[in-house]
VEXDREN-2710 file (C-alpha; in Angstrom, 1 decimal):
% VEXDREN-2710
k/r/px/py/pz
1/GLN/32.0/22.5/24.2
2/LEU/30.9/19.3/25.8
3/GLN/33.7/18.4/28.1
4/PHE/34.2/15.2/30.1
5/VAL/36.5/14.0/32.8
6/GLU/37.5/10.4/32.3
7/SER/39.0/8.2/35.0
8/GLY/39.6/4.7/36.1
9/GLY/42.4/3.7/33.9
10/GLY/45.6/1.9/35.0
11/LEU/47.9/-1.1/34.5
12/VAL/46.3/-4.5/34.5
13/GLN/47.4/-8.0/33.6
14/PRO/45.9/-9.8/30.6
15/GLY/42.6/-11.3/31.7
16/GLY/42.0/-8.6/34.3
17/SER/39.3/-6.0/34.7
18/LEU/38.9/-2.3/34.9
19/ASN/35.9/0.1/35.4
20/LEU/36.1/3.4/33.6
21/SER/34.0/6.5/34.5
22/CYS/33.2/9.5/32.3
23/ALA/31.7/12.5/34.1
24/ALA/30.3/15.5/32.3
25/SER/32.1/18.7/33.2
26/GLY/29.9/21.8/33.7
27/TRP/26.9/20.5/31.9
28/THR/24.3/17.6/32.1
29/LEU/24.6/14.6/29.9
30/ASP/21.1/13.3/30.3
31/SER/20.0/14.7/26.9
32/TYR/22.8/13.1/24.9
33/ALA/23.9/9.7/23.6
34/ILE/27.4/9.1/24.9
35/ALA/30.2/6.9/23.4
36/TRP/33.6/5.6/24.5
37/PHE/36.5/5.9/22.0
38/ARG/40.1/4.8/22.3
39/GLN/43.4/5.5/20.7
40/ALA/46.1/3.0/20.7
41/PRO/49.7/4.1/20.2
42/GLY/50.3/5.0/16.6
43/LYS/46.7/4.4/15.6
44/GLU/43.6/6.5/14.9
45/HIS/40.8/6.9/17.3
46/GLU/38.4/3.9/17.4
47/GLY/34.8/3.8/18.5
48/VAL/34.4/1.3/21.3
49/SER/30.9/1.5/22.6
50/CYS/27.9/3.9/22.7
51/ILE/24.7/4.2/24.7
52/SER/21.5/6.1/23.8
53/THR/20.0/8.9/25.7
54/SER/17.5/6.6/27.3
55/GLY/20.1/3.9/28.0
56/ASP/17.9/1.3/26.2
57/ASN/20.2/1.1/23.1
58/THR/23.9/0.2/23.2
59/HIS/26.4/-0.7/20.6
60/TYR/29.8/-2.3/20.8
61/ALA/32.7/-2.7/18.4
62/THR/33.2/-6.3/17.4
63/SER/36.6/-6.4/19.1
64/VAL/35.1/-5.7/22.6
65/LYS/31.6/-7.3/22.3
66/GLY/31.0/-9.7/25.2
67/ARG/33.8/-8.2/27.3
68/PHE/32.9/-4.6/27.7
69/THR/29.6/-3.2/29.1
70/ILE/28.5/0.4/28.9
71/SER/26.0/2.0/31.3
72/ARG/24.9/5.4/32.4
73/ASP/23.6/7.0/35.6
74/ASN/22.1/10.3/34.7
75/ALA/21.5/11.1/38.4
76/LYS/25.3/11.0/38.8
77/ASN/25.9/12.7/35.4
78/THR/28.2/9.8/34.6
79/VAL/28.7/7.1/32.0
80/TYR/30.6/3.9/32.8
81/LEU/32.6/1.3/30.8
82/GLN/33.1/-2.0/32.6
83/MET/35.9/-4.0/31.0
84/ILE/36.7/-7.7/31.7
85/SER/38.9/-10.2/30.1
86/LEU/41.3/-7.5/29.0
87/LYS/43.8/-8.2/26.3
88/PRO/47.1/-6.4/25.4
89/GLU/45.4/-5.0/22.3
90/ASP/43.0/-3.1/24.5
91/THR/45.9/-0.9/25.6
92/ALA/45.0/2.7/24.7
93/VAL/43.9/6.0/25.9
94/TYR/40.1/5.9/26.4
95/TYR/38.0/9.0/25.8
96/CYS/34.3/9.7/26.0
97/ALA/32.2/12.0/23.8
98/ALA/28.7/13.0/23.1
99/VAL/27.5/11.4/19.9
100/PHE/24.5/11.6/17.6
101/GLU/21.4/9.5/17.9
102/PHE/19.0/8.4/15.2
103/GLN/15.7/6.8/16.0
104/ALA/16.7/6.2/19.6
105/MET/19.9/4.4/18.4
106/CYS/23.3/5.8/19.3
107/LEU/25.8/6.4/16.5
108/MET/29.6/6.4/16.8
109/SER/29.8/10.0/15.5
110/ARG/30.9/12.8/17.7
111/ARG/28.8/15.9/18.1
112/ASP/31.7/18.1/19.1
113/LEU/34.7/17.9/16.8
114/ASP/36.9/20.0/19.0
115/ALA/40.0/18.4/20.5
116/TRP/39.7/15.3/22.6
117/GLY/39.8/15.6/26.4
118/PRO/42.7/14.1/28.4
119/GLY/41.2/10.6/28.5
120/THR/42.4/7.8/30.8
121/LEU/45.2/5.4/30.0
122/VAL/44.6/1.7/30.1
123/THR/47.6/-0.5/29.8
124/VAL/47.2/-4.3/29.6
125/SER/50.5/-6.0/30.1
126/SER/52.1/-8.8/32.1
END
């Protein structure tokens, strides 16, 4: 089971910024494409962004494009999500997961369909 430890969430005002981290727990993530997902209250999980194994390919949901930036540091076994210009609709629990890759492009499709990890809560509110 490919487990992660997500961190960096918190309460922020609209227009504010947060930086999320996703560390692999007990395994190395340098051979996997990784994605961030989120689940808002009462809604299904939504793919937010993914990054390929090499880091050369990234993908963003339309709702976050231009505001969120995904990156990875394989030496630190960690993937990051930098979020700026946050909106109330970004409020959700954010999770990361290993995803599939096709022709060096990441896909928003989880490899491990076991239960989600604890995630990190992001609340955007004034």
